[in-house]
DOSEDREN-164881 format. One record per residue (C-alpha): x, y, z. Coordinates in steps of 0.02 Angstrom, whole numbers. Last residue first. Example, Ala and Ser with C-alpha at 12.3 -4.5 7.8 and 13.67 -1.06 7.14 Angstrom:
! DOSEDREN-164881
ATOM      X      Y      Z
ATOM    684    -53    357
ATOM    615   -225    390
! end
This chain:
! DOSEDREN-164881
ATOM      X      Y      Z
ATOM   -528   -281    447
ATOM   -511   -460    438
ATOM   -637   -562    393
ATOM   -613   -756    391
ATOM   -712   -885    293
ATOM   -674  -1033    377
ATOM   -535  -1199    355
ATOM   -495  -1343    246
ATOM   -425  -1347     82
ATOM   -379  -1481     19
ATOM   -528  -1509   -123
ATOM   -552  -1683   -176
ATOM   -416  -1771   -302
ATOM   -392  -1774   -496
ATOM   -504  -1653   -577
ATOM   -641  -1574   -610
ATOM   -706  -1686   -464
ATOM   -902  -1698   -488
ATOM   -991  -1600   -355
ATOM  -1068  -1669   -190
ATOM  -1209  -1586    -86
ATOM  -1345  -1519   -225
ATOM  -1392  -1359   -210
ATOM  -1575  -1307   -144
ATOM  -1611  -1445    -43
ATOM  -1467  -1388     78
ATOM  -1559  -1209    115
ATOM  -1530  -1225    292
ATOM  -1476  -1058    304
ATOM  -1330  -1088    175
ATOM  -1282  -1259    138
ATOM  -1117  -1246     46
ATOM  -1054  -1292   -124
ATOM   -901  -1447   -132
ATOM   -753  -1382   -171
ATOM   -699  -1458   -301
ATOM   -655  -1301   -401
ATOM   -512  -1219   -276
ATOM   -519  -1046   -228
ATOM   -380   -962   -124
ATOM   -432   -798    -86
ATOM   -321   -609    -72
ATOM   -398   -471      1
ATOM   -361   -289    -95
ATOM   -443   -153     36
ATOM   -488     42     11
ATOM   -652     14     59
ATOM   -722     25    -76
ATOM   -650   -141   -139
ATOM   -543   -231   -239
ATOM   -539   -431   -258
ATOM   -391   -551   -298
ATOM   -430   -726   -326
ATOM   -285   -868   -313
ATOM   -339  -1034   -391
ATOM   -349  -1219   -366
ATOM   -382  -1350   -495
ATOM   -309  -1497   -410
ATOM   -138  -1555   -471
ATOM    -94  -1595   -289
ATOM     66  -1493   -297
ATOM    -23  -1333   -306
ATOM     75  -1171   -267
ATOM     75  -1084   -404
ATOM   -124  -1064   -387
ATOM   -168   -985   -557
ATOM   -221   -802   -580
ATOM   -395   -711   -554
ATOM   -445   -523   -558
ATOM   -586   -448   -482
ATOM   -674   -275   -471
ATOM   -766   -161   -354
ATOM   -839   -252   -204
ATOM   -930   -133   -118
ATOM   -856    -69     58
ATOM   -827   -200    191
ATOM   -770   -320    118
ATOM   -728   -504    243
ATOM   -893   -593    129
ATOM   -833   -751      5
ATOM   -989   -838    -44
ATOM   -961  -1026    -89
ATOM  -1032  -1155   -198
ATOM  -1172  -1071   -303
ATOM  -1213  -1196   -457
ATOM  -1182  -1187   -645
ATOM  -1288  -1228   -757
ATOM  -1228  -1244   -956
ATOM  -1129  -1390   -923
ATOM  -1093  -1366   -748
ATOM  -1010  -1204   -707
ATOM   -953  -1185   -513
ATOM  -1004  -1004   -442
ATOM   -914   -902   -356
ATOM  -1014   -778   -255
ATOM   -914   -607   -177
ATOM   -985   -486    -55
ATOM  -1005   -334     -6
ATOM  -1188   -299    -50
ATOM  -1128   -178   -210
ATOM  -1054   -335   -272
ATOM   -939   -478   -328
ATOM   -958   -613   -435
ATOM   -831   -761   -492
ATOM   -849   -883   -619
ATOM   -769  -1064   -598
ATOM   -753  -1184   -730
ATOM   -573  -1139   -741
ATOM   -524   -965   -711
ATOM   -659   -809   -706
ATOM   -716   -640   -679
ATOM   -856   -523   -665
ATOM   -872   -350   -547
ATOM  -1025   -230   -496
ATOM  -1164   -334   -452
ATOM  -1286   -217   -388
ATOM  -1382   -285   -219
ATOM  -1445   -431   -136
ATOM  -1327   -568   -225
ATOM  -1365   -752   -273
ATOM  -1450   -736   -410
ATOM  -1373   -825   -585
ATOM  -1488   -812   -748
ATOM  -1491   -947   -890
ATOM  -1427   -984  -1065
ATOM  -1480   -847  -1151
ATOM  -1441   -938  -1348
ATOM  -1269   -884  -1414
ATOM  -1285   -968  -1574
ATOM  -1303  -1106  -1448
ATOM  -1129  -1159  -1450
ATOM  -1084   -997  -1369
ATOM  -1192  -1017  -1244
ATOM  -1276   -833  -1160
ATOM  -1257   -799   -970
ATOM  -1359   -682   -859
ATOM  -1297   -606   -694
ATOM  -1403   -520   -581
ATOM  -1399   -403   -447
ATOM  -1529   -297   -533
ATOM  -1384   -169   -544
ATOM  -1316   -275   -716
ATOM  -1199   -437   -724
ATOM  -1169   -518   -887
ATOM  -1070   -666   -920
ATOM  -1026   -722  -1111
ATOM   -984   -883  -1134
ATOM   -892  -1025  -1228
ATOM   -697   -925  -1249
ATOM   -647  -1076  -1167
ATOM   -575   -961  -1028
ATOM   -747   -891   -999
ATOM   -786   -723  -1054
ATOM   -831   -572   -949
ATOM   -970   -441   -917
ATOM   -979   -304   -789
ATOM  -1081   -171   -766
ATOM  -1259   -180   -864
ATOM  -1419    -59   -774
ATOM  -1573    -97   -772
ATOM  -1686    -45   -891
ATOM  -1677   -196   -973
ATOM  -1633   -238  -1169
ATOM  -1510   -414  -1170
ATOM  -1406   -510  -1300
ATOM  -1424   -336  -1435
ATOM  -1362   -420  -1606
ATOM  -1221   -385  -1741
ATOM  -1173   -213  -1743
ATOM  -1014   -175  -1861
ATOM   -856   -150  -1849
ATOM   -714    -94  -1976
ATOM   -555    -95  -1934
ATOM   -371    -50  -2036
ATOM   -236   -119  -2117
ATOM   -340   -146  -2262
ATOM   -499   -193  -2182
ATOM   -504   -304  -2048
ATOM   -670   -342  -1994
ATOM   -743   -369  -1808
ATOM   -935   -395  -1775
ATOM  -1014   -311  -1625
ATOM  -1132   -390  -1491
ATOM  -1236   -271  -1391
ATOM  -1267   -291  -1212
ATOM  -1398   -160  -1170
ATOM  -1458    -57  -1020
ATOM  -1442    103  -1056
ATOM  -1323     95   -924
ATOM  -1204     -3  -1062
ATOM  -1128   -178  -1071
ATOM   -999   -210  -1255
ATOM   -968   -371  -1306
ATOM   -823   -379  -1452
ATOM   -833   -555  -1569
ATOM   -682   -600  -1641
ATOM   -696   -790  -1638
ATOM   -765   -790  -1459
ATOM   -663   -651  -1409
ATOM   -666   -488  -1335
ATOM   -733   -396  -1189
ATOM   -806   -210  -1142
ATOM   -898   -148   -974
ATOM   -955     10   -936
ATOM  -1018     96  -1095
ATOM  -1120    266  -1030
ATOM  -1255    315  -1129
ATOM  -1375    273  -1269
ATOM  -1223    173  -1338
ATOM  -1113     89  -1455
ATOM  -1036    263  -1562
ATOM   -892    171  -1622
ATOM   -719    236  -1655
ATOM   -587    154  -1777
ATOM   -421    141  -1796
ATOM   -322    240  -1674
ATOM   -136    257  -1702
ATOM    -18    197  -1551
ATOM    109    119  -1661
ATOM    135    -74  -1622
ATOM    -43    -68  -1521
ATOM   -154    -39  -1654
ATOM   -301     67  -1564
ATOM   -489     35  -1549
ATOM   -610    133  -1475
ATOM   -787    116  -1408
ATOM   -911    251  -1377
ATOM  -1042    304  -1267
ATOM   -936    463  -1199
ATOM   -938    343   -995
ATOM   -798    248  -1118
ATOM   -745     94  -1162
ATOM   -558     67  -1206
ATOM   -508   -104  -1333
ATOM   -316   -147  -1383
ATOM   -268   -233  -1521
ATOM   -125   -333  -1557
ATOM   -149   -448  -1396
ATOM   -179   -612  -1501
ATOM   -367   -614  -1422
ATOM   -401   -448  -1414
ATOM   -368   -345  -1276
ATOM   -470   -232  -1156
ATOM   -475    -87  -1051
ATOM   -639    -48   -978
ATOM   -708    120   -895
ATOM   -626    257   -956
ATOM   -697    443   -912
ATOM   -767    559  -1054
ATOM   -710    649  -1166
ATOM   -612    481  -1239
ATOM   -484    549  -1403
ATOM   -479    486  -1571
ATOM   -660    587  -1624
ATOM   -600    778  -1611
ATOM   -706    858  -1476
ATOM   -877    957  -1534
ATOM  -1002   1059  -1387
ATOM  -1134   1141  -1449
ATOM  -1233   1017  -1380
ATOM  -1181    870  -1327
ATOM  -1023    765  -1404
ATOM  -1027    816  -1576
ATOM   -895    777  -1700
ATOM   -707    836  -1738
ATOM   -637    744  -1870
ATOM   -709    844  -2028
ATOM   -635   1009  -1961
ATOM   -460    959  -1993
ATOM   -322   1025  -1896
ATOM   -358    935  -1745
ATOM   -314    778  -1812
ATOM   -141    831  -1815
ATOM   -109    897  -1659
ATOM   -208    734  -1604
ATOM   -110    605  -1663
ATOM     40    703  -1634
ATOM     -6    705  -1437
ATOM    -18    526  -1471
ATOM   -214    460  -1439
ATOM   -182    386  -1331
ATOM    -18    380  -1192
ATOM    181    368  -1201
ATOM    315    297  -1133
ATOM    292    293   -954
ATOM    410    223   -847
ATOM    393     81   -708
ATOM    563     34   -618
ATOM    543   -133   -482
ATOM    620   -256   -645
ATOM    804   -152   -652
ATOM    863   -172   -812
ATOM    757   -212   -929
ATOM    649    -66   -862
ATOM    464   -118   -839
ATOM    344    -26   -979
ATOM    185     76   -975
ATOM     69    159  -1056
ATOM    -59    315  -1019
ATOM   -266    305  -1080
ATOM   -337    462  -1060
ATOM   -515    497  -1034
ATOM   -479    594   -890
ATOM   -535    459   -749
ATOM   -416    360   -818
ATOM   -360    186   -917
ATOM   -201    102   -904
ATOM    -82      5  -1008
ATOM     47    -85   -970
ATOM    193   -160  -1089
ATOM    278   -299  -1159
ATOM    167   -444  -1186
ATOM      5   -318  -1161
ATOM    -64   -305   -961
ATOM   -231   -209   -916
ATOM   -281   -105   -784
ATOM   -431    -10   -783
ATOM   -526    164   -670
ATOM   -341    246   -632
ATOM   -395    400   -540
ATOM   -360    553   -682
ATOM   -202    634   -669
ATOM    -16    634   -670
ATOM    -20    474   -662
ATOM    124    346   -545
ATOM    218    192   -524
ATOM    231     92   -368
ATOM    355    -64   -346
ATOM    374   -214   -253
ATOM    220   -202   -119
ATOM    218   -349    -31
ATOM     87   -510    -37
ATOM    216   -599   -132
ATOM    238   -483   -262
ATOM    125   -328   -243
ATOM    149   -163   -388
ATOM     38     -5   -344
ATOM    -24    112   -469
ATOM    -55    261   -421
ATOM   -166    387   -457
ATOM   -247    381   -273
ATOM   -426    349   -310
ATOM   -347    174   -366
ATOM   -249     47   -471
ATOM   -196    -93   -391
ATOM    -65   -220   -520
ATOM    -29   -380   -444
ATOM    108   -494   -491
ATOM    152   -672   -480
ATOM    175   -672   -669
ATOM     12   -574   -710
ATOM   -113   -510   -604
ATOM   -237   -335   -642
ATOM   -336   -261   -539
ATOM   -446    -96   -552
ATOM   -532     38   -467
ATOM   -485     30   -246
ATOM   -543    196   -151
ATOM   -434    282    -99
ATOM   -247    286    -39
ATOM   -237    221    142
ATOM   -139     43     71
ATOM   -201   -107    137
ATOM   -171   -274     55
ATOM   -267   -398    141
ATOM   -239   -603    179
ATOM   -250   -762    133
ATOM   -472   -799    142
ATOM   -503   -957     95
ATOM   -610  -1071    -12
ATOM   -672  -1218     95
ATOM   -837  -1120    153
ATOM   -925  -1135    291
ATOM  -1117  -1172    341
ATOM  -1065  -1327    405
ATOM   -981  -1256    540
ATOM  -1126  -1183    623
ATOM  -1217  -1019    605
ATOM  -1186   -851    732
ATOM  -1012   -830    692
ATOM  -1019   -795    520
ATOM  -1147   -672    544
ATOM  -1086   -590    665
ATOM   -923   -528    568
ATOM  -1018   -475    425
ATOM  -1141   -344    521
ATOM  -1209   -289    397
ATOM  -1303   -111    406
ATOM  -1245    -32    228
ATOM  -1090     75    269
ATOM   -992     80     90
ATOM  -1137    144    -10
ATOM  -1144    137   -187
ATOM  -1307     11   -172
ATOM  -1400    110    -62
ATOM  -1479      1     88
ATOM  -1384    133    212
ATOM  -1463    263    124
ATOM  -1611    186    115
ATOM  -1627    169    305
ATOM  -1608    -18    362
ATOM  -1787    -93    449
ATOM  -1791    -70    669
ATOM  -1903   -214    697
ATOM  -1833   -326    566
ATOM  -1671   -329    653
ATOM  -1525   -309    526
ATOM  -1420   -447    456
ATOM  -1414   -430    285
ATOM  -1280   -531    160
ATOM  -1413   -690    185
ATOM  -1401   -812     36
ATOM  -1574   -849     -7
ATOM  -1570   -740   -166
ATOM  -1474   -921   -242
ATOM  -1593   -927   -403
ATOM  -1535  -1050   -531
ATOM  -1599   -991   -680
ATOM  -1782   -910   -748
ATOM  -1827   -758   -737
ATOM  -1935   -666   -549
ATOM  -1880   -656   -359
ATOM  -1779   -452   -441
ATOM  -1629   -448   -323
ATOM  -1646   -281   -251
ATOM  -1582   -103   -284
ATOM  -1567      2   -156
ATOM  -1625    172   -137
ATOM  -1584    312   -262
ATOM  -1767    319   -346
ATOM  -1800    389   -511
ATOM  -1912    250   -547
ATOM  -1793    185   -697
ATOM  -1623    178   -581
ATOM  -1473    232   -671
ATOM  -1300    173   -683
ATOM  -1111    243   -747
ATOM   -993    131   -666
ATOM   -833    177   -542
ATOM   -878    213   -398
ATOM   -850    417   -390
ATOM   -977    429   -540
ATOM  -1113    302   -450
ATOM  -1105    446   -308
ATOM  -1235    543   -363
ATOM  -1155    727   -419
ATOM  -1209    717   -591
ATOM  -1410    683   -581
ATOM  -1462    523   -605
ATOM  -1524    493   -764
ATOM  -1706    421   -805
ATOM  -1755    302   -943
ATOM  -1931    288  -1008
ATOM  -1893    178  -1153
ATOM  -1773     86  -1201
ATOM  -1703    136  -1386
ATOM  -1746      8  -1541
ATOM  -1586    -71  -1613
ATOM  -1430    -53  -1727
ATOM  -1369    129  -1671
ATOM  -1470    179  -1531
! end
């Protein structure tokens, strides 16, 4: 591992294990492929009393049903909701579901009233006003990541390629592919020089500017001039959008890079199946870039599966297969701020909006957290998916009239559906299973007025 000592005692699951199909490279250090339960130790807020499991103690769930990658976990969500009393329901509300039987949902991106969804079908669907608006299809490689540039859409795929799309100026519902990364001529030119080949595994070499394993994440820098791609091949690459040139490839980790985010004054953060979160410093060198290792924020046995940065670029969040969310504070030189404990199984995705933080998990729930200074409070648990929650995206609620800080949250799942939630920063925290003493019963308003969202969380199958 570049820049830090390696993790001892690593074990990788066999290639055929379900983690590959579900979008993250993940390992269990003790070699057991059963459930990954939330740890009780550590500092930070503990909301692990949020009850995701309804199985009888006399009939324990099998290890297979409790696996973080199983979409058939022994949960009766509908019964759980009806068994609780009225005060235990969140004021955040499920608006509806988008279902198209095309396979697991792996990626989401929201922009200007449009929602882009990527799935195992190789299709990218475009939704508007909760209805299918358009779509486009790649030739190969299921869609692992989607990001929206100024006038282009970038998609990362299982086959290691990045594809570039543009919308027609004459018809906004027509999308066409305008290129891929790396460009074919750059690949051919590079292949003619032996010095451009790097060893990727024993007795196998490949050209440095092409990912040889699945794309796990795409991210744009602050001014959207650079595109970052992270991959299961243990590297991340930097692409200049103006001419589609690969500027640099960084051998970042000892195992798959599962997530990458940029921000906080040009810093780049990477999270890996090797259990680390690393910080990289970007410097401009001529027309190119050079990334230098800065520090390791986290080193653990559990795989890091998700990263996100809050809108103000002051806090970095990390989700991992031990069901925990760690966070670090910029104004304290990236000192560790605490741990959020609300899930029972692996955290698979994270998103932020305003002062809210969302964590989606293999336990099929979404925890909604509100940031209060350097602390966080769990406002609610969103339930309704019948498979692991794989990806999240947010946008401002356009129907807002009261000035309240309210958002639309999209969640994609391995149950083949996308759900849409209306969430508010002013939602009072709910009391779960009689544990109201574990959280405050009222919060300071994040903007004028109090929450005007009423109703229960709904479950749509």
